[in-house]
N, C-alpha and C positions, 0 to 999 in steps of 0.2 A: 778782759773777761772777768777779772776780780771785781771791777766796778759793777759789772752786770749782776754778779752774784750778791753784791751788797744791797742793791736796790730791790725792795720786795715786789714791786710791780713789774719787774723786767720779764720774769717768766710768764706772767699773764699776758704781757704784750706779745711774746713769742708765740704762745698758744693761740692768741687772737689772730696773728698773722698766718699761722698754720691753718686755722679753720677757714680763714677768708681767702686762702691761696687759690689760684686758678687750678682746678683739678686736671683738666685735660683739654686738648684742642687737636682734633684730627685734621691734618692737612697733608695731602700727597701720601696717604698711607702711614702717617706718623702720629704717635700719641705723645702729648706734651703735658708736663706737670710743673708745678713750682713749689719749692719748699725752702724755708729759711735755714741758714747754717746753724750749727751748734745745737740742734734739737736732740732730744734723747733718742737712744737706740730703740728701735721698734715703733717709732712714731709713724703715724699714717701719712702716706704720700698721695695715694690715689686708688680708686676702686678699679683695679686692672681687669677683674672678672667681668664687670659691667661693661667696661670699654671694649672688651673683646667679644661681648655678646655671649658670655658663658655663665653658667651657674658656678658658685664658689667651689662646690664639691667636684665639679668637672675639671678643675685645674690639675689635680693629681692624676685623674683618670686619663686625661689627654696628654700628660707629660709636659705640662707648661713649665718652662724654666728660663732663667735669665742667662744670657750668653754675653760675655764681655771679652775684650781682647787684652789679656795679660795684666790687668790692673786690679787693685784691691776692690773687692766687691762691696759697694756702699749701700746696696739695696737688696732686699729679699722679698719673697712672696709669702704671704700668710695663707696657708692652704685652707684654713677654716673660714676666714672672712672673705677670701678672694681679693685681698687688698695688697698694694705695694707699700712696704714699710722700710724704714732705714735699718741698715745692718751694722753700721759703725758710726763713729764720730765723723761729722762733715765740717771741714774747715774751708771756707771759700777762699781765703787768702792762700792757703796751701795749694789749692787746686788751680786757681785762676789768677792769682796775684792781683795786678791792677786792672785786669781785663774785665770789661763789663759789656754785655751781660755774661755771667758764668753759666755755661751750658754743659751738662753731662749727657752723653749718648751711650746707650746700650741697646741690646736686642732681646726680644721675647720670642722663644722658640716653642712652637706646638709640634711635639715629636710625632704625634700620630699622623699628621699630614705634612710634616717637615715644612711648616710655614713660618716665616720670619716676620716679626713686627718691630719697627724701630720706635724707641722710646727716648724722648728728650726731657730732661729734668733741669729746670733753672734753679740755681742756688742763689737765693737773695741774701744780701748782706745785712748783718746786724752790727751794732756799734760795740765790737768786742776788742778794739785796739785803740789805745791812746796815742796821740802824736808823740814822737820821740825825736830828740836832737841827736846829731851825730856825736857831739861832744857835750859833756855836762858843764864844762866851764870854758869860756872863751876869753882870751886875753887880747885886748886891743891897745894899740899905741897911737896917740894923736898929738900932733904938734900944737903947742899952745898958740901958734900963730894962725891956726886954722880959723877961717872966718865962719860966722854962723851960716847955717844952711848947708854945711858940708855933710855929705852923706857917706855912711860907712855900711856896706853890705854885711849882713849878719848870716850866721849859719841858719839855714832853714830847717824846719822839722819835717819828718816823714810820718804819714799815717797810712797803715796798710788797708784801711777800709776805703770804700768808694762811695760816691754820691754824697748824700747829706751827712753820712757818717765819717767822711773824710775831713782833712784839715780845713777849717773855715776862717780862722782869724788868729792874729798875734796881738798881744798886749804887753806893754812895758810899765814897769813900776814908776810911780811918780818921782820926778827929780827936777832939779833946776836948770840943767844944761842940755838934756837930751830928750828928744821925742822919737816916736816910732812911726815910720811910714811903710805901708805894705803895697807892693806892686805885683801885678799879675803878668806872668811871662807868656810868651807865645805858645807854650805848651799847656797853659791854663793853670799852672802852679802859682802859688803866692810866695813872694820873696820879701822878707823883712829887711828894712834898712834903718840904720840908726842916724837920726838927723840932729846935727848940732844946732841948738836953738840960741845958745848964748856963748860968747867967747870964753875960752878957758883961761884960767890963770893957775899955772903950775904951783905958784907960791901959795895960793889960797887952798888948793886941793889937788894933790898930785895924782890921786887915784880915785876913780869913780866906780862904784859897785852897782850894777844894774841886774834886774831879773826879767828875762824874756819868757813869756808864757804863750804857748801854742794851744789853741782849743779847736775841737771838732764840732760838728753840728748835730751830734747824736742826742738821744734822750735816755738817760741823762748825759750831759756834756762831759767828755773826757779831755784831759789836757796834759801837757808836758812842759817842763821848765828847763831853762839854760841860764847859767850864771855868766854875766859879762863883767869882765874886769877891764876898765879903760885906764890906761896909763898915759899921762900927758907928757909929750916930748917937745922938743924944740924943732922948729924950722921945717921939717919934712912936710911939705904941703902938696905933693903930687903922688898919686897912686899909679901903679902900673896899668897899662892899657893893652888889651889883646888886639891882635891884628884883625880878628873876626869876632863878632858878637856870639857866633855859634858855629861849631865845626860839625860837618856831616861826611862820613866816609862809609864805604861798603867793603866788607871783608869776607872772602869765602871761608866756609867753616873748616876747611882743611888746611888753613894757613898754619905753617909750622910754629911751634913755640919759640920765643925769643925773637920773633920778627917785629921790626919797628913798623908800625902802621901809620903813625902821625907824629908831627912835631908842632907843638903850640909855641907861640912867641908873644911875649908881652914886653912893652917898652915903658920906661919911666923917665919923665922929663927932668927929674932931679939929677944931681951930680954926686959923684963919690959914693959913699956908703949908702946914702938915701936912694940911689938909683940901681943898687944891686938887687936884681929880681930873682926870686926862687919860686919854683913851681911845686904845688902840692895837689895830690889827688884827694878830693874830699871823701871822707869816709862815710859810708852809708850802710844800713843794716843788710842790704842785699848781697848777692854773690859777685856783683860786678867788680868790686874792689879786689877780689881774689883772682880775677881773670886777667886784669891789666896792671901794668906797673908804669909809673911816670918818673922819669929822671928829673930830679929837682933842679939841676943846674942847666940841662940842655932843653928840657921840655919834651924829650922823646917819649912817646907812648908805645910800649911794647906789650906783646902777648906773653903771659907767663903760664897759661893753662889752656888746654885744647878747647876750641870753640865747638859748640854742638847746636846746630840749627834746630834740632828737635827739642832741645831744652829751652832755648831762648832765641827768638828771631831778631832781637835788637838789644842794645845796651846803651844806657844814658849815663854819662860821666860828667861830674862837675869838677872843673879844674880851677884852682886858685893861683893867682900870681901875686906874690908879696915882695915888697921892696925891703931894703935893709932895716929901716925903722919899723916896719910892720904894716904899712899900708897895703891893702890887697884889693884885687879885683877878681871877678869870677867870669868864667865862660862855660858853655856846655858843649860836650862832644857827644854826638849821636852816632853810634856804630851799628850799622845794619849788617846782620850776618846773612850771607848768601848761601842758599842750599846747594849742596853737591850730592851726587848720587852715591852716598856711602852706606845705604841700608838696603839690603836685599829684601824681597818680599818674604813674609812670614805666613806659614800655614797654621790654621786653627781648625782641627778636625772636630766638628760638632757631633756627628753621628755617622757610624760606619758599620757595615756587616762584614763578617769574616767568611761567610759561606753562602752560596746561592745554588739552588737546584738547577741542573742542566736543562730542565724543561720550563724554566721561567720565561714568561713572554717578554718580547722586546719592550723596553721602557721601564723595566724593573729598576728601582732606585737602590744603588749600592751604598752611597754615602752622601753626606752633606758636610761641606767645609767652607771656611771663610779665609780669605787672603787679604793681608794688610801690609802696607809699606809705610814706614815712619817718615819717609821723605815727603815732599810736597810738589805740587805742580805736575809737570811732565814726568818728573822722577818717581812720582807715586802712581802713575798710570799703569795698571797691571793688566796683562793678558795671560790667560791660562790655556794650556794645551795638553794634548795626549798624543802618544805615538799613533800613527795613522793605521797601523795594521791590527789594532785591537778592536774588539766588538763593543766598544764603549764610547760615550760622548759626554760632554759637559754642557749642562744647561745653567745659564746664569740667572740668579735670582737677585733680590734687592741687596744693597749694601755689600757688594763684592762677595755674596754667597753663591756657591756653585753646587749643583747636584750632579753626581756621577751616576749615569743610567746606562743600561744595556741597549745596544742597537739591533741585535739579532739574537736568535736562539743560540745557546751555548752547547758545546759537545764535549763532555768530559773525556771521551776516548781520544779526542784530538789534543785537548789541553786540560789537564786535571787541576791546574791552578794558574792564576795570572798574578804576576808581580807588576802592578800598574804603577807607572811613574807619572806623577803629576808635575808639570813644570809651570812655574809662575815667573813671568819676566816683566820687569818694569820698563818704562819708557826713557830711562836715562841714556846718556851718551858718555862712555860706554854703558850699556845696560847691564843690570845685575839680575840673576835668576836664582831660584831655589827649587829644589826637587823634593817631592814627598812621595813616599811609596806606600801603596795599599796592596796587601797580600790577600787575594781572594781565592778561596777553595771552591771548586765546582763539585757539588754533591751528585752522586751517581743515581741513575734510575735504570731499570732493566729494559733497555732499548736495543740490545744486541743479542741475537741468538748465537749459540756456540757454532763455530765454523771449523770444518776440517780443512787440512792443508791441501787435500786433493778431492777431486770429484768422485773418484773411485779408487779402490785399493786392490792389489793382488798380492796374495801370500802363498807360499809354497811349503808343503810339509811332506817329508818322506813317508812312504807307507810303512806299516808295521811300527809306527811310533809308539812310545810308551804312553800309557794313560796318565792324564794330568800334566803332560808336557806343555810348555808355553809355545803357542803357535805364532802369534803376531801381536802387535801393539798398535792401537790407533789413538790419536790425540786430537782433541778439538780445543780450540782456543776461544775464550770469551773475553772481549776487551773490557767488559764491565768490571766492577770491583766487588769485594766481599762476597756475600751470598749470591749476588747476581752473576758472579763469575765462577761459582762452584759448579763444576760439570760432573754429571753422573752418566754412565754408559749402560746401554741395554740393547737387546736384540728385538727386532720385529718378529712377531709370532709367525712361524712357518713350519712346514713339515718336510722331511727328507725320506723318500722311499717309505712313506706311510708312518714314520715315526717323528715325534716333535723334534724341532731343531735343538732344543735344550738337552736332548739326550746325546747329541753328538759333540757339542761344543758349548763352552760357557765364557762369560766375560766378567772381569773384575769391574764393578760399577764405579770405583774410584780412580783406578789407574788406566782402564781401557785395555788391559792385557787379556788376550784370548787364550783359553786352555782347551786342549783336546780331552774329551771325556771317554773316548774309546780309541782303539787302534784301527786305523784306516787301512783298507785293502785297495790298491790301485786297480786290481782286476774286477772289483765290485763297482766302484764308481771313482771317477777321475777328478771331479771338481764339485765344489759346493758353493753356491751363491747365497749370500745372506745380506741383510740390511742392519747396520749398526746405527743406533739412535743416541744422540748426545743431548742432554737436557740440563739447563742451568737451574739454580736455586732461587730465582726471582719469584715475585708474586704479581701477576701470574707468570708461571715459568715459560720460557721459550726453548724450542728444540729444533734440531736439524738431523738429517740422516745421510748416510753414505753407503754405497754398495761395496761389498767385499767379496771378491772371488778367491776362494781357497782351492788351490790346485794340489792334488796328491801326486807326489813324485814317485816314479817307479823305482823299485829296488830289484836287484837280480835274485828273485826268490823262486823262479820257475826254470827248470831245466828244459832244453829243447825236446820237442816231441816229434817222433818219426812218423810221417804220414805215408811215405812209400819208400821201400817196400813194407807193407803192413804184414804183421805176423799172421799166418794162417790160423783159422779157428779150429781146424780138424787135426792139428798136431803135425802136419806135414811141413816140409822145408821149401820155401820159395826158390825157384831156379830161374836164372837169367841165361839167355842163349847168346853165343858169340860164334860166328862161322870161322873156320880156320883160315879162310881167305881174307879175313878182315885186315885192313891196312892200319898202320899206326894212326892213332887219333880216332879210331872207330868207336862210336858211342854204343856202349854195352847197355847201360841203364843209367838211371838218375836217382839219387837219394833226395827225397823231398822231406823237409822238416820245418816246423814252425816253433816259435817261442811266444808264450803268452805275455811276456814282458814287452816293453817298448823301448824305442831309442837304441842306444848302444847295447843295452841288455838283450835286445832282440836281434842284433847283428850276428849272423851265423857264419861259421867257417867249417869247412869239411876237410878231414885229414884221414889218410890211409894208415891205420895203425898196424895192421898185420895182413900179410898175403901169403898164400901157399907157394906162389911163384913170385918172389920179389922182382920188381922191375918190369913185370908184364903189364900191369894196369896202373893207371894214375887217376886221381880224383881231383876234380876242379875245386880250388880253394873256396870260391864263393858260389859256384853253381851247383856243386854236388854231383856233377856228371862223371860217371865212371867210363873211362875211355882206355883203349889199348895204347900202351906206351911204345910198343914195338910190334912187329909182325909175329903172328903165331907160328910156331915151329912144330914139326912132327913130334918132337920129343916132349912138348908141353903136355901135361896131364889133361885128360878130358874134363876133369872136375877141378875147378879153382875156387878156393874159399878166401873171401875178403872180409876184413873187419874195418868198418868205416866209423870214425868218431865225428859227431857234430857238436861243436862248442860255440857258446855265445861269447860276447865281449864284455860281460859284466865284471865287477870287481867284488869278490873273486869270481872267475868264470865257472860256469856249470856246463856239463857235457853229457851226451848220450851216445851209445854205440849201437851199431846194427851189423849183423853178419849176412853177407851176400854169397850165394853159390852160383857160379857161372859154369854152364856146360859148353864145351867147345866141340863143334862138328860142322862138316861141310854140307852133308845131304840129309834129307829127312830120315831115311833109314838109319843113317849113322847117328842122327840125333836120337832116334828112338832107341837104337842099340845102346848108345851112350847113356841115355837116361836110365835104361834098364840096368846098366852097370854101375850107376852112381850109388845105388843102395842094393846090396845083395839081398835076394829074397829070403825070407825066413821060412818059406813053404817049399816043398819039393816039387810042386807043379808049376813054379814061376817060369821056368824055361819053356814049357809047352805053351803057356799063355802068350809069351813073346812070339813064338813061331806063328801062332794063329793070327796075331795082330799083323805081322809082316805080310802074310799071304792075303789078308783082307785088304791091306793098303795097296798091294800090287794089283789086285783085281779092280779095285775102285779106280786106280790110276789109268788102267787101260780104257775103262768106260769113259773116264773123264777126257782123255785125249781125243776120242772119237767125237765127243760132244763139242770140243773146242774147235774142230775143223769146221763144223756146221756154223758155229757161232761167229767165226771170223768173217764169213761172208756178209753176215748181217752188220757186223760192226764197221766194215769198211765204208758203209753208206753214211755213217755218222762221223766218219773221221774228220771231215772238213769242219763240221760244227765244233767238234772237240778242239781242233786247232785254234779256232777263233776264241773259244773260251780260255784256252791256255794262254793265248797272246794277251788277253785282257788281264792277266795276273791272277785268275781264279785258281784256287788249289783244287786238288782231287776231292771228289765226294768222299766224305768220311765213311770208313768201313766199320762195321761192328767189331768190337774187340774180340779176339780169339782167346779162348781159355783152354789150355791143355789140361785135361782132367783124368785122373785115375790111371796113370801109367806106372804099374808096379809100385803103387803107393807114392809116386812122385807127382807133384802138381806144379805146373808153371802158373803162378798166381799173378795175373796181370790186371791192374786196375787203372792206373793212370796212363800207361803206355799200351797201345795196341800193336802187336807184332804181326806183320803180314809176311809170309814166306813165298817167294817166287822161285819156282824150280823150272829149269829148262833141261833139254837133253845135254847141253854143255854145262857141266857143273861149275866151270869157271865164271859163268855169267849168272849163276844162281845167287841170289842175295836176299837179305832181309830189309824190309822197308819200315822205318819208324815215323809214323805221321806226327804232326805237331801235338805236343802234350796238352793235357787239360790243366789249366792254371787255377782251378777253383780252390785247391788246397795248398797252394804254394805262395811264398812271399816274393817270388821272382817276377819282375814285370814282364808282361807279354811282349813288349817291344824287344827286350833282350833275347827272348826266345825265338823271335821271328827273324833274327839276323840270318842272312844267307851265308852258308858256309858249306864245307864239303859234306856235312851231315844232312843237308836238305834233300833227302832221298825222294820225297814225293815230287818235287819240282824237276828233278833230273829225269824222272820217269816220263814226263810229258814232252820231252824233247824229241822223241821219235815214236813211230806207230807201234814198234815192237814192244816198247815199255808199256804203252797203254793197254795193248792186248794182254800183256803179261799180268797187269793188275786185275783184269777181269778173270783170268785163269786162276789167279791166287784166290780170289773170292770163292769161285766154284770149288776149287780144291779144298779150301778150308772147310766149306760146308760139307763136302763129301767125307772128309776125314772125321769131322765131328759126328756125322751120322754113322760112320762105320765103327767108330770107337764106342758109341752108345749101343 
C-alpha cells in the first residue's frame, strides 16, 4: 500500500479502473457491479436508481435502503444522485483472502412495496501487498562433498494479492557457487530451490551469503527479500524424505482441542547424527500456524484451537523435515474442515408492524424478515413455520425473505393481541431451530352493540315506596374497548295513564340504576312495562334494548271492608232471625267482607269477639258463617248481640268489627212480638199498633189457608214434572228476597241472603229456608258454598211433596204479609 502511495500515477490508475468498471448486469433478478479495492469512501459504485427504474428523488420517498446480514456496511445510497457509493474502506484480502473472484452480496429493500432486490459487487484486486517471506534470514548447512547440481529447497514467499498482482518470480544475487531454480507445484504456487553449480570448498569459503528476492507482477512491481546464510559442512549428503509428497485429511469442525489428526514421517539415508530428523511447521502470515501444532520429534500434528468451518473451509500447512546437519525437505498438508450443524438459523426482522385493525382484509402484510444459517449444504437448508391455529401465513420471497400476512379477518373481541412465534429449522441431523416472537395488537372497531344478560327483566317494588328510591339496576356489556365500549342507558318514550314515563321513573345514564320518582299505589296500578335502551360511544353508535316489567308489591295498607251485613242508612239496627227449634250448627247468618289488598294481606279470618250469651253462637274462622253452637233453650234471651271481628293476615294485621243482633222465636207471631220487644217504643201508642198488626196478620192467614186448599189441587198435576226436575239436580226457582220493614222501628235488612219462612199448623215442622247466597260481593268461591251439608235446606224441601207445597205457601204468605204491613 505504501508503494502505491509513492507512485504518482497509481491513483489515476485506480480512478481509470473505477470509471471503466462494469456498472451492472441483470441476471435472474440480480444487479451486479464491479469496484476495485482501497478506493476512497463515497466513491461511485453504480447508478442504483437507474437500474431500479426510479428517479433519484424517489429513493427516499419509496423507502429504498440497503439490508445486510450482520456485517459492516461497506456501501451506502446517495439520496441526491441515486447512486450506490462506498461507505468505508474495502480491503479485498481481508474480505476474501486468496479467493477469486471476490463477491459481496447484499439486498436493496423497497419499503413501500416490501420488494427485495439482490445486489452483487465484485471487488477487484490492486497491487497493494508485496511478497513476504516467513523468515527474514535463512541459515543453510551443506556438506562440502555435495556434488554440483544438488538442490536445496528455500523458504517461499507469500503474496496476499491474486492474479497478476500475486507472486510471479524469484531472483538470486550473483555468486560463483549457487543458482536459483523455481518450480511450480500442483497447487500453482512457485517454490524456489537453491542449486549448487560448483563444488564447495570449506577451506576456501566456509560461509556463503545470498539474497533471495521475490517479485510480483503488479505495476509498479513490489518485492520482498530474504537473506540466506549457507554454511559448508562435511559429509552429510542426504536430506530427509517424506513418505508422501502431500498429505490430505478431512477433519470435522467440532473436533476437540489437543486431538492428534495426523503424523508425518520423513526418513534420512544417512547414519548417526546426520540421520536425526526433526519436524518443523513452516511459519506463515496467516492464522493456520495458530490453529495447529507439530511435535518436532514425533511429527504428530494436533489441534490447539477450535476449528470453525464458517471462518475457513480448509487449511494448508507446509511441514519441513530437517536432519541433524541441517538438510531439509518439505511436504504440504491440506486439511479440509467438514461442516457440522453447529449454527442455528438467525432471524433478521426487516420491517414489522405492531398493530393492525380488526377489519383489515385477508392478505394484509404484518412484517418482512430474513432467515440465515451460517452453516452450509443441507445444514443451511431452512424451513420456516407458524402455529396452525393462528390466522397468519408465511409467503416466501427471494433470498430467504418471508412475508407474514393475515389469512382471514381478525376479531379483537376474541383475541385482542397475538404473540406470534416464528420457527426457523435447518436441515441438519440433528436439526437446530430458532424462534422469533412478534407481538401484534388488534385495534378495535365498533362492531358490537351493547348486549343485556337477559332478554327481559322483572323487578319488584313495594307500594308506598319513598320517592327517589333505587328500584332496579340493568347492565349491558359491550365487548369492544375504549369509547366503543362506553355504554349509556335511557328509556324509550312512553306514557303511563296519560302521563309521560319520565314522571314515574328515571335511570342513571352511566350506571343503569333505576329510581322511582313517585310513590306507587298497588290499588291504582300493579305493573309497569318499559323499554331500556343501551347505546355505546362508537361512531356511528350501536344500541340495543330490553323490556323491563316493574311489578308493584302489595302492602297491608287496607283494612277489611264489611259487605254484609251492611249498616242501614235510616239509622235502624239490622236483625237476623233464629228459630228456637234450631239445632246445633244452624246457619244464622254470614258475615261477608273483602280486602282491597292482595295475597296474604287479603286473606281474612273471622273471630267472635263478644256475645251476650257466650257459647251460644260460633263464627266460621274462614267462612264468616254464624252458626248456633248448641240448641236454643227457653232461658235464652230473645235478643242476642254478637260482635264479630274480621282480620287480614298482613304484617301487621288490620281488622274491622261488626255488631250483629239475632232475634230468637219459633212462630211468626212470636217473632213479631219479639221484634216489638227488642226496642221499647218511645211513643205511648206503640202497644196499640202492635195489636192492630196481629189482628191483620190473623185475618190474612185465614184467607191464605183457604186459597192454599184450592191451589194444592192444581199443583198436584205438576208434581210429576217437578220430581223429574228435582232428580236432574236442578235447584228451586229463586224467590224474591223478603224485606221486613217498619216493625216498631225495627227493620230486618236482608240483601245477600233471602229468608223464606214456612209455617204449618205443627210448629215443630215450621222452619226457615236459606237459599244459596249471592257471591257477587264475596271472596269465597262458589264451589265451597255449593257443598252439600245439613244447611242445604232448598234441596231437602224437594225430597217430598209436602215440602214443595210448603214453598209455594211461603211465597203467597210472604206476599200477603208484605201487603198487610203496607
